[in-house]
PyMOL Python script that loads the backbone (N, CA, C, O; Angstrom):
from pymol import cmd

cmd.read_pdbstr("""\
ATOM      1  N   SER A   1      12.740 -17.550   4.650  1.00  0.00           N
ATOM      2  CA  SER A   1      11.369 -17.799   5.045  1.00  0.00           C
ATOM      3  C   SER A   1      10.600 -16.493   5.147  1.00  0.00           C
ATOM      4  O   SER A   1      11.153 -15.463   5.533  1.00  0.00           O
ATOM      5  N   TYR A   2       9.344 -16.541   4.804  1.00  0.00           N
ATOM      6  CA  TYR A   2       8.461 -15.382   4.885  1.00  0.00           C
ATOM      7  C   TYR A   2       8.408 -14.839   6.310  1.00  0.00           C
ATOM      8  O   TYR A   2       8.307 -13.627   6.499  1.00  0.00           O
ATOM      9  N   TYR A   3       8.472 -15.699   7.301  1.00  0.00           N
ATOM     10  CA  TYR A   3       8.294 -15.300   8.694  1.00  0.00           C
ATOM     11  C   TYR A   3       9.535 -14.670   9.312  1.00  0.00           C
ATOM     12  O   TYR A   3       9.470 -14.150  10.426  1.00  0.00           O
ATOM     13  N   ARG A   4      10.649 -14.706   8.620  1.00  0.00           N
ATOM     14  CA  ARG A   4      11.910 -14.171   9.141  1.00  0.00           C
ATOM     15  C   ARG A   4      11.757 -12.734   9.638  1.00  0.00           C
ATOM     16  O   ARG A   4      12.334 -12.370  10.662  1.00  0.00           O
ATOM     17  N   ARG A   5      10.993 -11.927   8.930  1.00  0.00           N
ATOM     18  CA  ARG A   5      10.863 -10.520   9.314  1.00  0.00           C
ATOM     19  C   ARG A   5       9.981 -10.320  10.538  1.00  0.00           C
ATOM     20  O   ARG A   5       9.967  -9.232  11.114  1.00  0.00           O
ATOM     21  N   PHE A   6       9.251 -11.343  10.943  1.00  0.00           N
ATOM     22  CA  PHE A   6       8.352 -11.219  12.084  1.00  0.00           C
ATOM     23  C   PHE A   6       8.917 -11.805  13.375  1.00  0.00           C
ATOM     24  O   PHE A   6       8.414 -11.497  14.455  1.00  0.00           O
ATOM     25  N   VAL A   7       9.942 -12.633  13.290  1.00  0.00           N
ATOM     26  CA  VAL A   7      10.454 -13.336  14.470  1.00  0.00           C
ATOM     27  C   VAL A   7      11.875 -12.869  14.773  1.00  0.00           C
ATOM     28  O   VAL A   7      12.787 -13.029  13.961  1.00  0.00           O
ATOM     29  N   LYS A   8      12.040 -12.289  15.958  1.00  0.00           N
ATOM     30  CA  LYS A   8      13.360 -11.829  16.386  1.00  0.00           C
ATOM     31  C   LYS A   8      14.275 -13.044  16.569  1.00  0.00           C
ATOM     32  O   LYS A   8      13.853 -14.066  17.111  1.00  0.00           O
ATOM     33  N   ASN A   9      15.519 -12.931  16.120  1.00  0.00           N
ATOM     34  CA  ASN A   9      16.520 -14.009  16.211  1.00  0.00           C
ATOM     35  C   ASN A   9      16.093 -15.263  15.451  1.00  0.00           C
ATOM     36  O   ASN A   9      16.368 -16.382  15.884  1.00  0.00           O
ATOM     37  N   PHE A  10      15.427 -15.073  14.330  1.00  0.00           N
ATOM     38  CA  PHE A  10      14.912 -16.184  13.534  1.00  0.00           C
ATOM     39  C   PHE A  10      16.001 -17.213  13.223  1.00  0.00           C
ATOM     40  O   PHE A  10      15.795 -18.411  13.415  1.00  0.00           O
ATOM     41  N   SER A  11      17.147 -16.754  12.747  1.00  0.00           N
ATOM     42  CA  SER A  11      18.225 -17.674  12.341  1.00  0.00           C
ATOM     43  C   SER A  11      18.714 -18.536  13.494  1.00  0.00           C
ATOM     44  O   SER A  11      18.946 -19.734  13.333  1.00  0.00           O
ATOM     45  N   SER A  12      18.868 -17.919  14.651  1.00  0.00           N
ATOM     46  CA  SER A  12      19.336 -18.669  15.822  1.00  0.00           C
ATOM     47  C   SER A  12      18.334 -19.733  16.237  1.00  0.00           C
ATOM     48  O   SER A  12      18.710 -20.860  16.557  1.00  0.00           O
ATOM     49  N   ILE A  13      17.056 -19.369  16.229  1.00  0.00           N
ATOM     50  CA  ILE A  13      16.012 -20.316  16.618  1.00  0.00           C
ATOM     51  C   ILE A  13      15.916 -21.445  15.595  1.00  0.00           C
ATOM     52  O   ILE A  13      15.760 -22.610  15.963  1.00  0.00           O
ATOM     53  N   ALA A  14      16.009 -21.101  14.324  1.00  0.00           N
ATOM     54  CA  ALA A  14      15.801 -22.072  13.247  1.00  0.00           C
ATOM     55  C   ALA A  14      16.965 -23.045  13.055  1.00  0.00           C
ATOM     56  O   ALA A  14      16.812 -24.051  12.363  1.00  0.00           O
ATOM     57  N   LYS A  15      18.103 -22.770  13.641  1.00  0.00           N
ATOM     58  CA  LYS A  15      19.296 -23.589  13.398  1.00  0.00           C
ATOM     59  C   LYS A  15      19.038 -25.080  13.619  1.00  0.00           C
ATOM     60  O   LYS A  15      19.386 -25.899  12.769  1.00  0.00           O
ATOM     61  N   ALA A  16      18.437 -25.434  14.744  1.00  0.00           N
ATOM     62  CA  ALA A  16      18.193 -26.853  15.046  1.00  0.00           C
ATOM     63  C   ALA A  16      17.227 -27.479  14.044  1.00  0.00           C
ATOM     64  O   ALA A  16      17.353 -28.657  13.711  1.00  0.00           O
ATOM     65  N   LEU A  17      16.275 -26.701  13.567  1.00  0.00           N
ATOM     66  CA  LEU A  17      15.307 -27.222  12.598  1.00  0.00           C
ATOM     67  C   LEU A  17      15.913 -27.314  11.203  1.00  0.00           C
ATOM     68  O   LEU A  17      15.641 -28.262  10.466  1.00  0.00           O
ATOM     69  N   ASN A  18      16.732 -26.333  10.840  1.00  0.00           N
ATOM     70  CA  ASN A  18      17.379 -26.352   9.525  1.00  0.00           C
ATOM     71  C   ASN A  18      18.328 -27.535   9.374  1.00  0.00           C
ATOM     72  O   ASN A  18      18.471 -28.079   8.279  1.00  0.00           O
ATOM     73  N   GLN A  19      18.969 -27.930  10.454  1.00  0.00           N
ATOM     74  CA  GLN A  19      19.892 -29.067  10.401  1.00  0.00           C
ATOM     75  C   GLN A  19      19.166 -30.362  10.036  1.00  0.00           C
ATOM     76  O   GLN A  19      19.774 -31.280   9.485  1.00  0.00           O
ATOM     77  N   LEU A  20      17.875 -30.436  10.339  1.00  0.00           N
ATOM     78  CA  LEU A  20      17.091 -31.625   9.994  1.00  0.00           C
ATOM     79  C   LEU A  20      16.881 -31.759   8.488  1.00  0.00           C
ATOM     80  O   LEU A  20      16.549 -32.837   7.996  1.00  0.00           O
ATOM     81  N   LEU A  21      17.078 -30.656   7.757  1.00  0.00           N
ATOM     82  CA  LEU A  21      16.823 -30.641   6.319  1.00  0.00           C
ATOM     83  C   LEU A  21      18.074 -30.863   5.471  1.00  0.00           C
ATOM     84  O   LEU A  21      17.991 -30.920   4.244  1.00  0.00           O
ATOM     85  N   CYS A  22      19.223 -30.987   6.117  1.00  0.00           N
ATOM     86  CA  CYS A  22      20.476 -31.166   5.376  1.00  0.00           C
ATOM     87  C   CYS A  22      20.524 -32.538   4.708  1.00  0.00           C
ATOM     88  O   CYS A  22      20.121 -33.550   5.281  1.00  0.00           O
ATOM     89  N   LYS A  23      21.031 -32.533   3.478  1.00  0.00           N
ATOM     90  CA  LYS A  23      21.157 -33.773   2.720  1.00  0.00           C
ATOM     91  C   LYS A  23      22.151 -34.708   3.398  1.00  0.00           C
ATOM     92  O   LYS A  23      23.218 -34.287   3.844  1.00  0.00           O
ATOM     93  N   GLY A  24      21.787 -35.964   3.464  1.00  0.00           N
ATOM     94  CA  GLY A  24      22.666 -36.960   4.041  1.00  0.00           C
ATOM     95  C   GLY A  24      22.636 -37.035   5.561  1.00  0.00           C
ATOM     96  O   GLY A  24      23.364 -37.828   6.158  1.00  0.00           O
ATOM     97  N   VAL A  25      21.797 -36.213   6.191  1.00  0.00           N
ATOM     98  CA  VAL A  25      21.696 -36.219   7.649  1.00  0.00           C
ATOM     99  C   VAL A  25      20.436 -36.974   8.050  1.00  0.00           C
ATOM    100  O   VAL A  25      19.354 -36.719   7.522  1.00  0.00           O
ATOM    101  N   LYS A  26      20.586 -37.901   8.982  1.00  0.00           N
ATOM    102  CA  LYS A  26      19.439 -38.670   9.462  1.00  0.00           C
ATOM    103  C   LYS A  26      18.483 -37.738  10.210  1.00  0.00           C
ATOM    104  O   LYS A  26      18.904 -36.967  11.072  1.00  0.00           O
ATOM    105  N   PHE A  27      17.194 -37.819   9.870  1.00  0.00           N
ATOM    106  CA  PHE A  27      16.186 -36.997  10.539  1.00  0.00           C
ATOM    107  C   PHE A  27      15.954 -37.566  11.933  1.00  0.00           C
ATOM    108  O   PHE A  27      15.416 -38.662  12.092  1.00  0.00           O
ATOM    109  N   GLU A  28      16.363 -36.810  12.926  1.00  0.00           N
ATOM    110  CA  GLU A  28      16.199 -37.238  14.311  1.00  0.00           C
ATOM    111  C   GLU A  28      15.714 -36.049  15.132  1.00  0.00           C
ATOM    112  O   GLU A  28      16.446 -35.080  15.329  1.00  0.00           O
ATOM    113  N   TRP A  29      14.460 -36.132  15.612  1.00  0.00           N
ATOM    114  CA  TRP A  29      13.838 -35.035  16.361  1.00  0.00           C
ATOM    115  C   TRP A  29      14.434 -35.004  17.766  1.00  0.00           C
ATOM    116  O   TRP A  29      14.199 -35.906  18.569  1.00  0.00           O
ATOM    117  N   SER A  30      15.203 -33.962  18.051  1.00  0.00           N
ATOM    118  CA  SER A  30      15.900 -33.843  19.332  1.00  0.00           C
ATOM    119  C   SER A  30      15.151 -32.897  20.272  1.00  0.00           C
ATOM    120  O   SER A  30      14.180 -32.251  19.878  1.00  0.00           O
ATOM    121  N   ASN A  31      15.613 -32.828  21.503  1.00  0.00           N
ATOM    122  CA  ASN A  31      15.053 -31.864  22.455  1.00  0.00           C
ATOM    123  C   ASN A  31      15.288 -30.439  21.973  1.00  0.00           C
ATOM    124  O   ASN A  31      14.448 -29.562  22.174  1.00  0.00           O
ATOM    125  N   GLU A  32      16.437 -30.213  21.335  1.00  0.00           N
ATOM    126  CA  GLU A  32      16.761 -28.892  20.794  1.00  0.00           C
ATOM    127  C   GLU A  32      15.788 -28.512  19.672  1.00  0.00           C
ATOM    128  O   GLU A  32      15.342 -27.367  19.599  1.00  0.00           O
ATOM    129  N   ALA A  33      15.463 -29.460  18.808  1.00  0.00           N
ATOM    130  CA  ALA A  33      14.500 -29.204  17.730  1.00  0.00           C
ATOM    131  C   ALA A  33      13.115 -28.931  18.308  1.00  0.00           C
ATOM    132  O   ALA A  33      12.412 -28.036  17.838  1.00  0.00           O
ATOM    133  N   GLN A  34      12.727 -29.684  19.309  1.00  0.00           N
ATOM    134  CA  GLN A  34      11.426 -29.475  19.946  1.00  0.00           C
ATOM    135  C   GLN A  34      11.349 -28.092  20.585  1.00  0.00           C
ATOM    136  O   GLN A  34      10.329 -27.412  20.478  1.00  0.00           O
ATOM    137  N   SER A  35      12.419 -27.681  21.244  1.00  0.00           N
ATOM    138  CA  SER A  35      12.462 -26.351  21.868  1.00  0.00           C
ATOM    139  C   SER A  35      12.340 -25.249  20.822  1.00  0.00           C
ATOM    140  O   SER A  35      11.621 -24.270  21.023  1.00  0.00           O
ATOM    141  N   ALA A  36      13.045 -25.412  19.703  1.00  0.00           N
ATOM    142  CA  ALA A  36      12.965 -24.426  18.621  1.00  0.00           C
ATOM    143  C   ALA A  36      11.553 -24.366  18.059  1.00  0.00           C
ATOM    144  O   ALA A  36      11.027 -23.281  17.812  1.00  0.00           O
ATOM    145  N   PHE A  37      10.939 -25.520  17.855  1.00  0.00           N
ATOM    146  CA  PHE A  37       9.569 -25.582  17.347  1.00  0.00           C
ATOM    147  C   PHE A  37       8.611 -24.862  18.292  1.00  0.00           C
ATOM    148  O   PHE A  37       7.768 -24.085  17.844  1.00  0.00           O
ATOM    149  N   GLU A  38       8.732 -25.110  19.582  1.00  0.00           N
ATOM    150  CA  GLU A  38       7.865 -24.467  20.574  1.00  0.00           C
ATOM    151  C   GLU A  38       8.086 -22.955  20.595  1.00  0.00           C
ATOM    152  O   GLU A  38       7.134 -22.187  20.735  1.00  0.00           O
ATOM    153  N   GLU A  39       9.344 -22.530  20.456  1.00  0.00           N
ATOM    154  CA  GLU A  39       9.650 -21.100  20.449  1.00  0.00           C
ATOM    155  C   GLU A  39       9.047 -20.413  19.225  1.00  0.00           C
ATOM    156  O   GLU A  39       8.535 -19.298  19.331  1.00  0.00           O
ATOM    157  N   PHE A  40       9.104 -21.072  18.062  1.00  0.00           N
ATOM    158  CA  PHE A  40       8.470 -20.518  16.863  1.00  0.00           C
ATOM    159  C   PHE A  40       6.960 -20.427  17.030  1.00  0.00           C
ATOM    160  O   PHE A  40       6.357 -19.414  16.674  1.00  0.00           O
ATOM    161  N   LYS A  41       6.351 -21.464  17.563  1.00  0.00           N
ATOM    162  CA  LYS A  41       4.898 -21.437  17.787  1.00  0.00           C
ATOM    163  C   LYS A  41       4.510 -20.255  18.665  1.00  0.00           C
ATOM    164  O   LYS A  41       3.550 -19.540  18.376  1.00  0.00           O
ATOM    165  N   LYS A  42       5.256 -20.062  19.727  1.00  0.00           N
ATOM    166  CA  LYS A  42       4.967 -18.962  20.649  1.00  0.00           C
ATOM    167  C   LYS A  42       5.156 -17.612  19.954  1.00  0.00           C
ATOM    168  O   LYS A  42       4.317 -16.721  20.089  1.00  0.00           O
ATOM    169  N   ALA A  43       6.251 -17.460  19.214  1.00  0.00           N
ATOM    170  CA  ALA A  43       6.546 -16.192  18.541  1.00  0.00           C
ATOM    171  C   ALA A  43       5.514 -15.848  17.469  1.00  0.00           C
ATOM    172  O   ALA A  43       5.185 -14.678  17.274  1.00  0.00           O
ATOM    173  N   LEU A  44       5.008 -16.857  16.781  1.00  0.00           N
ATOM    174  CA  LEU A  44       4.090 -16.613  15.668  1.00  0.00           C
ATOM    175  C   LEU A  44       2.633 -16.461  16.088  1.00  0.00           C
ATOM    176  O   LEU A  44       1.797 -16.067  15.274  1.00  0.00           O
ATOM    177  N   THR A  45       2.320 -16.761  17.327  1.00  0.00           N
ATOM    178  CA  THR A  45       0.920 -16.711  17.751  1.00  0.00           C
ATOM    179  C   THR A  45       0.674 -15.801  18.946  1.00  0.00           C
ATOM    180  O   THR A  45      -0.389 -15.866  19.563  1.00  0.00           O
ATOM    181  N   SER A  46       1.631 -14.966  19.275  1.00  0.00           N
ATOM    182  CA  SER A  46       1.454 -14.098  20.435  1.00  0.00           C
ATOM    183  C   SER A  46       1.818 -12.659  20.097  1.00  0.00           C
ATOM    184  O   SER A  46       2.382 -12.369  19.042  1.00  0.00           O
ATOM    185  N   LYS A  47       1.480 -11.773  21.016  1.00  0.00           N
ATOM    186  CA  LYS A  47       1.820 -10.363  20.848  1.00  0.00           C
ATOM    187  C   LYS A  47       3.331 -10.235  20.826  1.00  0.00           C
ATOM    188  O   LYS A  47       3.999 -11.074  21.431  1.00  0.00           O
ATOM    189  N   PRO A  48       3.905  -9.263  20.184  1.00  0.00           N
ATOM    190  CA  PRO A  48       3.252  -8.210  19.426  1.00  0.00           C
ATOM    191  C   PRO A  48       2.998  -8.574  17.970  1.00  0.00           C
ATOM    192  O   PRO A  48       2.667  -7.698  17.170  1.00  0.00           O
ATOM    193  N   LEU A  49       3.144  -9.844  17.609  1.00  0.00           N
ATOM    194  CA  LEU A  49       3.004 -10.231  16.211  1.00  0.00           C
ATOM    195  C   LEU A  49       1.579 -10.075  15.704  1.00  0.00           C
ATOM    196  O   LEU A  49       1.360  -9.422  14.683  1.00  0.00           O
ATOM    197  N   LEU A  50       0.614 -10.654  16.388  1.00  0.00           N
ATOM    198  CA  LEU A  50      -0.769 -10.590  15.929  1.00  0.00           C
ATOM    199  C   LEU A  50      -1.419  -9.281  16.355  1.00  0.00           C
ATOM    200  O   LEU A  50      -1.231  -8.818  17.480  1.00  0.00           O
ATOM    201  N   ILE A  51      -2.185  -8.694  15.444  1.00  0.00           N
ATOM    202  CA  ILE A  51      -2.900  -7.453  15.750  1.00  0.00           C
ATOM    203  C   ILE A  51      -4.381  -7.636  15.455  1.00  0.00           C
ATOM    204  O   ILE A  51      -4.775  -8.584  14.777  1.00  0.00           O
ATOM    205  N   HIS A  52      -5.193  -6.725  15.966  1.00  0.00           N
ATOM    206  CA  HIS A  52      -6.631  -6.768  15.719  1.00  0.00           C
ATOM    207  C   HIS A  52      -6.945  -6.278  14.310  1.00  0.00           C
ATOM    208  O   HIS A  52      -6.255  -5.409  13.777  1.00  0.00           O
ATOM    209  N   PHE A  53      -7.991  -6.843  13.714  1.00  0.00           N
ATOM    210  CA  PHE A  53      -8.444  -6.424  12.391  1.00  0.00           C
ATOM    211  C   PHE A  53      -9.002  -5.011  12.469  1.00  0.00           C
ATOM    212  O   PHE A  53      -9.721  -4.664  13.406  1.00  0.00           O
ATOM    213  N   ARG A  54      -8.659  -4.196  11.464  1.00  0.00           N
ATOM    214  CA  ARG A  54      -9.169  -2.822  11.379  1.00  0.00           C
ATOM    215  C   ARG A  54      -9.807  -2.638  10.014  1.00  0.00           C
ATOM    216  O   ARG A  54      -9.152  -2.818   8.988  1.00  0.00           O
ATOM    217  N   GLU A  55     -11.069  -2.284  10.001  1.00  0.00           N
ATOM    218  CA  GLU A  55     -11.797  -2.105   8.741  1.00  0.00           C
ATOM    219  C   GLU A  55     -11.231  -0.986   7.887  1.00  0.00           C
ATOM    220  O   GLU A  55     -11.388  -1.011   6.666  1.00  0.00           O
ATOM    221  N   ASP A  56     -10.578  -0.005   8.494  1.00  0.00           N
ATOM    222  CA  ASP A  56     -10.081   1.160   7.767  1.00  0.00           C
ATOM    223  C   ASP A  56      -8.666   0.980   7.214  1.00  0.00           C
ATOM    224  O   ASP A  56      -8.092   1.926   6.676  1.00  0.00           O
ATOM    225  N   THR A  57      -8.103  -0.215   7.338  1.00  0.00           N
ATOM    226  CA  THR A  57      -6.727  -0.466   6.910  1.00  0.00           C
ATOM    227  C   THR A  57      -6.707  -1.508   5.790  1.00  0.00           C
ATOM    228  O   THR A  57      -7.370  -2.540   5.898  1.00  0.00           O
ATOM    229  N   PRO A  58      -5.949  -1.248   4.710  1.00  0.00           N
ATOM    230  CA  PRO A  58      -5.876  -2.218   3.609  1.00  0.00           C
ATOM    231  C   PRO A  58      -5.392  -3.587   4.099  1.00  0.00           C
ATOM    232  O   PRO A  58      -4.602  -3.684   5.038  1.00  0.00           O
ATOM    233  N   ILE A  59      -5.883  -4.638   3.441  1.00  0.00           N
ATOM    234  CA  ILE A  59      -5.497  -5.993   3.820  1.00  0.00           C
ATOM    235  C   ILE A  59      -4.737  -6.686   2.697  1.00  0.00           C
ATOM    236  O   ILE A  59      -4.857  -6.332   1.524  1.00  0.00           O
ATOM    237  N   ILE A  60      -3.957  -7.676   3.090  1.00  0.00           N
ATOM    238  CA  ILE A  60      -3.259  -8.556   2.157  1.00  0.00           C
ATOM    239  C   ILE A  60      -3.617  -9.980   2.555  1.00  0.00           C
ATOM    240  O   ILE A  60      -3.517 -10.343   3.727  1.00  0.00           O
ATOM    241  N   LEU A  61      -4.028 -10.778   1.596  1.00  0.00           N
ATOM    242  CA  LEU A  61      -4.289 -12.188   1.843  1.00  0.00           C
ATOM    243  C   LEU A  61      -3.234 -12.986   1.088  1.00  0.00           C
ATOM    244  O   LEU A  61      -3.223 -13.005  -0.143  1.00  0.00           O
ATOM    245  N   SER A  62      -2.348 -13.643   1.829  1.00  0.00           N
ATOM    246  CA  SER A  62      -1.291 -14.470   1.238  1.00  0.00           C
ATOM    247  C   SER A  62      -1.683 -15.929   1.403  1.00  0.00           C
ATOM    248  O   SER A  62      -2.064 -16.352   2.495  1.00  0.00           O
ATOM    249  N   THR A  63      -1.591 -16.699   0.328  1.00  0.00           N
ATOM    250  CA  THR A  63      -1.970 -18.112   0.387  1.00  0.00           C
ATOM    251  C   THR A  63      -0.873 -18.985  -0.207  1.00  0.00           C
ATOM    252  O   THR A  63      -0.046 -18.526  -0.995  1.00  0.00           O
ATOM    253  N   ASP A  64      -0.887 -20.241   0.185  1.00  0.00           N
ATOM    254  CA  ASP A  64       0.054 -21.215  -0.354  1.00  0.00           C
ATOM    255  C   ASP A  64      -0.600 -22.585  -0.268  1.00  0.00           C
ATOM    256  O   ASP A  64      -1.376 -22.852   0.649  1.00  0.00           O
ATOM    257  N   ALA A  65      -0.289 -23.443  -1.213  1.00  0.00           N
ATOM    258  CA  ALA A  65      -0.870 -24.789  -1.209  1.00  0.00           C
ATOM    259  C   ALA A  65       0.122 -25.773  -1.808  1.00  0.00           C
ATOM    260  O   ALA A  65       0.989 -25.414  -2.605  1.00  0.00           O
ATOM    261  N   SER A  66      -0.033 -27.009  -1.403  1.00  0.00           N
ATOM    262  CA  SER A  66       0.777 -28.093  -1.959  1.00  0.00           C
ATOM    263  C   SER A  66      -0.120 -29.313  -2.072  1.00  0.00           C
ATOM    264  O   SER A  66      -1.328 -29.224  -1.852  1.00  0.00           O
ATOM    265  N   GLY A  67       0.458 -30.430  -2.408  1.00  0.00           N
ATOM    266  CA  GLY A  67      -0.312 -31.653  -2.532  1.00  0.00           C
ATOM    267  C   GLY A  67      -0.829 -32.187  -1.209  1.00  0.00           C
ATOM    268  O   GLY A  67      -1.681 -33.076  -1.190  1.00  0.00           O
ATOM    269  N   TYR A  68      -0.325 -31.654  -0.100  1.00  0.00           N
ATOM    270  CA  TYR A  68      -0.739 -32.185   1.202  1.00  0.00           C
ATOM    271  C   TYR A  68      -1.195 -31.133   2.199  1.00  0.00           C
ATOM    272  O   TYR A  68      -1.502 -31.479   3.340  1.00  0.00           O
ATOM    273  N   GLY A  69      -1.251 -29.864   1.815  1.00  0.00           N
ATOM    274  CA  GLY A  69      -1.702 -28.854   2.772  1.00  0.00           C
ATOM    275  C   GLY A  69      -1.944 -27.505   2.132  1.00  0.00           C
ATOM    276  O   GLY A  69      -1.506 -27.237   1.013  1.00  0.00           O
ATOM    277  N   ILE A  70      -2.657 -26.655   2.874  1.00  0.00           N
ATOM    278  CA  ILE A  70      -2.902 -25.281   2.446  1.00  0.00           C
ATOM    279  C   ILE A  70      -2.653 -24.358   3.635  1.00  0.00           C
ATOM    280  O   ILE A  70      -2.700 -24.787   4.788  1.00  0.00           O
ATOM    281  N   GLY A  71      -2.391 -23.106   3.346  1.00  0.00           N
ATOM    282  CA  GLY A  71      -2.188 -22.130   4.407  1.00  0.00           C
ATOM    283  C   GLY A  71      -2.533 -20.746   3.917  1.00  0.00           C
ATOM    284  O   GLY A  71      -2.539 -20.483   2.714  1.00  0.00           O
ATOM    285  N   ALA A  72      -2.822 -19.856   4.859  1.00  0.00           N
ATOM    286  CA  ALA A  72      -3.152 -18.480   4.508  1.00  0.00           C
ATOM    287  C   ALA A  72      -2.739 -17.550   5.643  1.00  0.00           C
ATOM    288  O   ALA A  72      -2.707 -17.941   6.810  1.00  0.00           O
ATOM    289  N   ILE A  73      -2.424 -16.313   5.273  1.00  0.00           N
ATOM    290  CA  ILE A  73      -2.098 -15.273   6.242  1.00  0.00           C
ATOM    291  C   ILE A  73      -2.883 -14.028   5.853  1.00  0.00           C
ATOM    292  O   ILE A  73      -2.812 -13.570   4.712  1.00  0.00           O
ATOM    293  N   LEU A  74      -3.629 -13.488   6.803  1.00  0.00           N
ATOM    294  CA  LEU A  74      -4.342 -12.226   6.610  1.00  0.00           C
ATOM    295  C   LEU A  74      -3.541 -11.149   7.323  1.00  0.00           C
ATOM    296  O   LEU A  74      -3.309 -11.239   8.529  1.00  0.00           O
ATOM    297  N   SER A  75      -3.117 -10.123   6.577  1.00  0.00           N
ATOM    298  CA  SER A  75      -2.281  -9.059   7.136  1.00  0.00           C
ATOM    299  C   SER A  75      -2.861  -7.699   6.802  1.00  0.00           C
ATOM    300  O   SER A  75      -3.646  -7.553   5.866  1.00  0.00           O
ATOM    301  N   HIS A  76      -2.460  -6.703   7.585  1.00  0.00           N
ATOM    302  CA  HIS A  76      -2.757  -5.313   7.259  1.00  0.00           C
ATOM    303  C   HIS A  76      -1.514  -4.693   6.637  1.00  0.00           C
ATOM    304  O   HIS A  76      -0.390  -5.008   7.029  1.00  0.00           O
ATOM    305  N   LEU A  77      -1.724  -3.810   5.667  1.00  0.00           N
ATOM    306  CA  LEU A  77      -0.630  -3.055   5.060  1.00  0.00           C
ATOM    307  C   LEU A  77      -0.761  -1.607   5.524  1.00  0.00           C
ATOM    308  O   LEU A  77      -1.761  -0.947   5.241  1.00  0.00           O
ATOM    309  N   PHE A  78       0.243  -1.121   6.230  1.00  0.00           N
ATOM    310  CA  PHE A  78       0.202   0.225   6.780  1.00  0.00           C
ATOM    311  C   PHE A  78       0.871   1.228   5.846  1.00  0.00           C
ATOM    312  O   PHE A  78       1.565   0.845   4.904  1.00  0.00           O
ATOM    313  N   ARG A  79       0.658   2.502   6.111  1.00  0.00           N
ATOM    314  CA  ARG A  79       1.161   3.573   5.236  1.00  0.00           C
ATOM    315  C   ARG A  79       2.668   3.535   5.051  1.00  0.00           C
ATOM    316  O   ARG A  79       3.175   3.909   3.994  1.00  0.00           O
ATOM    317  N   ASP A  80       3.384   3.086   6.067  1.00  0.00           N
ATOM    318  CA  ASP A  80       4.844   3.019   5.959  1.00  0.00           C
ATOM    319  C   ASP A  80       5.315   1.752   5.238  1.00  0.00           C
ATOM    320  O   ASP A  80       6.503   1.431   5.243  1.00  0.00           O
ATOM    321  N   LYS A  81       4.363   1.032   4.615  1.00  0.00           N
ATOM    322  CA  LYS A  81       4.610  -0.181   3.824  1.00  0.00           C
ATOM    323  C   LYS A  81       4.955  -1.407   4.675  1.00  0.00           C
ATOM    324  O   LYS A  81       5.392  -2.422   4.134  1.00  0.00           O
ATOM    325  N   THR A  82       4.769  -1.332   5.982  1.00  0.00           N
ATOM    326  CA  THR A  82       4.985  -2.505   6.826  1.00  0.00           C
ATOM    327  C   THR A  82       3.717  -3.347   6.858  1.00  0.00           C
ATOM    328  O   THR A  82       2.605  -2.835   6.735  1.00  0.00           O
ATOM    329  N   GLU A  83       3.913  -4.646   7.028  1.00  0.00           N
ATOM    330  CA  GLU A  83       2.794  -5.583   7.159  1.00  0.00           C
ATOM    331  C   GLU A  83       2.747  -6.085   8.586  1.00  0.00           C
ATOM    332  O   GLU A  83       3.783  -6.320   9.208  1.00  0.00           O
ATOM    333  N   ARG A  84       1.530  -6.251   9.104  1.00  0.00           N
ATOM    334  CA  ARG A  84       1.335  -6.853  10.423  1.00  0.00           C
ATOM    335  C   ARG A  84       0.274  -7.932  10.281  1.00  0.00           C
ATOM    336  O   ARG A  84      -0.763  -7.712   9.655  1.00  0.00           O
ATOM    337  N   VAL A  85       0.529  -9.084  10.855  1.00  0.00           N
ATOM    338  CA  VAL A  85      -0.357 -10.239  10.730  1.00  0.00           C
ATOM    339  C   VAL A  85      -1.579 -10.081  11.623  1.00  0.00           C
ATOM    340  O   VAL A  85      -1.477  -9.711  12.793  1.00  0.00           O
ATOM    341  N   VAL A  86      -2.748 -10.375  11.033  1.00  0.00           N
ATOM    342  CA  VAL A  86      -4.008 -10.397  11.770  1.00  0.00           C
ATOM    343  C   VAL A  86      -4.345 -11.833  12.154  1.00  0.00           C
ATOM    344  O   VAL A  86      -4.744 -12.095  13.289  1.00  0.00           O
ATOM    345  N   ALA A  87      -4.183 -12.775  11.206  1.00  0.00           N
ATOM    346  CA  ALA A  87      -4.545 -14.171  11.479  1.00  0.00           C
ATOM    347  C   ALA A  87      -3.816 -15.114  10.532  1.00  0.00           C
ATOM    348  O   ALA A  87      -3.426 -14.744   9.425  1.00  0.00           O
ATOM    349  N   TYR A  88      -3.645 -16.349  11.007  1.00  0.00           N
ATOM    350  CA  TYR A  88      -3.112 -17.452  10.206  1.00  0.00           C
ATOM    351  C   TYR A  88      -4.214 -18.487  10.028  1.00  0.00           C
ATOM    352  O   TYR A  88      -5.066 -18.645  10.901  1.00  0.00           O
ATOM    353  N   ALA A  89      -4.200 -19.186   8.908  1.00  0.00           N
ATOM    354  CA  ALA A  89      -5.142 -20.301   8.713  1.00  0.00           C
ATOM    355  C   ALA A  89      -4.445 -21.386   7.921  1.00  0.00           C
ATOM    356  O   ALA A  89      -5.044 -22.423   7.636  1.00  0.00           O
TER     357      ALA A  89
END
""", "prot")
cmd.dss("prot")
cmd.show_as("cartoon", "prot")
cmd.util.cbc("prot")
cmd.orient("prot")
């Protein structure tokens, strides 16, 4: 996942959600899956992940679309080649 580099312990958090995608497994939303979902929401929308927009810093606009949704991420690209997210849409 694109977000793996932004969320500490991504694999551990995602385990309950990834199990829902296994072939032959009945999709059943558990308390564990709900907790993982809430933890991802918190990690992706709070400090230190999101930063303020800076006019003097190059930006990257990443987009994705499918038949049922669209998404975008506005990021800054810093001199050390790291990306930091400014906003999600």
